[in-house]
C-alpha positions in Angstrom: 114.4 115.0 77.0 114.8 115.4 80.8 115.4 112.5 83.2 112.2 111.4 84.9 112.4 111.0 88.7 110.3 108.2 90.1 108.8 108.0 93.6 110.3 105.1 95.5 107.7 104.8 98.3 104.0 104.9 98.5 102.5 108.3 99.4 99.7 106.6 101.3 101.3 103.8 103.3 105.1 104.2 102.8 105.7 100.8 101.3 108.4 100.5 98.6 106.7 100.8 95.1 106.9 98.2 92.4 107.3 99.4 88.8 104.6 98.0 86.5 102.9 98.8 83.3 99.6 100.5 84.1 97.5 102.5 81.6 100.1 102.4 78.9 103.1 103.5 81.0 105.4 102.0 83.6 104.3 103.5 86.9 104.9 103.0 90.6 102.4 100.7 92.2 102.1 99.9 95.9 102.1 96.2 96.5 100.3 96.6 99.8 97.5 99.2 99.3 97.4 99.2 95.5 97.9 103.0 95.1 99.2 104.0 91.7 101.7 106.8 91.6 100.7 109.1 88.7 103.8 111.4 88.3 103.0 115.1 87.9 104.7 118.1 86.4 106.2 120.8 88.5 104.2 124.1 88.0 105.9 127.4 88.1 104.5 131.0 87.6 106.5 133.7 86.0 106.0 137.5 85.5 106.5 139.4 82.3 106.8 142.8 83.8 107.1 145.6 81.2 108.0 149.2 81.5 108.2 151.4 78.4 108.7 148.4 76.0 111.3 146.9 78.3 111.1 143.6 80.1 112.2 143.0 83.7 114.8 140.2 84.0 116.7 139.0 87.0 120.0 137.2 87.3 119.5 134.0 89.2 121.5 133.8 92.4 121.0 130.1 93.1 121.1 126.8 91.3 119.9 125.6 89.0 120.8 128.1 86.3 122.7 130.4 88.7 124.1 133.5 86.9 121.5 133.1 84.0 118.8 135.6 83.3 115.2 134.8 84.0 111.8 136.2 84.8 110.8 136.7 88.4 109.2 133.4 89.0 108.8 130.4 91.3 106.9 127.3 92.1 103.2 127.4 92.7 102.2 126.1 96.1 99.5 123.4 96.2 97.1 125.8 98.0 97.4 128.8 95.8 96.4 129.8 92.2 99.2 130.4 89.8 98.1 134.1 89.5 98.7 134.5 93.2 102.1 132.7 93.1 103.4 135.0 90.4 102.5 138.0 92.6 104.2 136.5 95.7 107.3 135.3 93.8 107.8 138.6 92.0 107.7 140.4 95.4 110.1 137.9 97.0 112.6 138.1 94.2 112.5 141.8 93.3 110.8 143.8 96.0 108.1 144.9 93.5 104.4 144.6 94.0 102.6 143.6 90.8 99.2 142.7 89.6 98.5 140.3 86.8 97.0 141.6 83.6 96.6 138.5 81.5 98.0 135.1 80.6 101.1 135.4 78.4 101.6 131.7 77.7 102.3 128.2 79.2 105.7 126.7 78.5 106.7 123.0 78.9 110.2 122.3 80.0 112.3 119.2 80.5 115.7 120.8 81.2 115.5 121.4 84.9 117.3 118.9 87.2 114.5 119.3 89.8 112.1 117.7 87.3 109.9 118.4 84.2 107.2 121.0 84.4 105.4 123.9 83.0 105.9 127.6 83.5 102.7 129.7 83.4 103.7 133.2 82.4 101.6 136.3 83.1 101.8 139.9 81.8 102.1 141.9 85.0 102.2 145.6 85.9 104.0 147.2 88.9 101.6 148.7 91.5 104.2 149.4 94.2 107.4 148.4 96.0 111.0 149.1 95.2 113.3 147.2 93.0 116.0 145.4 95.1 118.5 142.6 95.0 117.7 139.4 96.9 119.4 136.2 97.7 117.6 134.5 94.9 117.9 137.2 92.3 120.4 140.0 91.6 120.8 142.7 88.9 117.1 143.2 88.3 117.1 145.2 85.1 114.6 146.2 82.4 115.8 145.3 78.9 114.7 146.3 75.4 114.0 143.3 73.2 117.2 143.9 71.2 119.3 144.1 74.4 118.1 140.8 76.0 121.0 139.4 77.9 122.4 135.9 77.8 122.6 133.2 79.0 118.9 132.7 79.7 117.8 130.3 82.3 115.9 127.1 81.3 112.8 125.8 83.0 110.6 127.6 80.5 112.2 131.0 81.2 114.1 131.0 77.9 111.0 130.1 75.9 108.9 132.8 77.6 111.5 135.5 77.1 112.1 134.5 73.5 108.3 134.6 72.9 108.2 138.1 74.4 111.1 139.3 72.2 109.4 137.8 69.2 106.2 139.7 69.8 107.8 143.0 70.8 
């Protein structure tokens, strides 16, 4: 299981949080304003972009998981739906414009040093753009299931890719 990161200061007033049992768990509680810190999962959105029975994978150019293969993906901003985030992230990382088709799956992860979370994966189709390398992602390539490269990135990517391979 991953290491939980706990907030140290109150998000409302900035006071140092106390750690107390609340609602069956130890949580951060502000001694001044009483705010309880309910820790949340990080939310990412990833694209399963297929072409002729092949899946688009990118080699991560940055940590964590630098050099590993992953889906085009990224964090969902707090003011956007995951289906919008996956379109934005796919374009940022590959140069391709995609549209979402349907939900492929939701994958919980606890192996990312930035925190535990879920990856919401969508089946997507290309509607424009041109495949290119970026700072975040290189070697964007379409792979047949039997040619899936290793190592795969964590943070739900490995699970989503293996699920696609298993269903292909």
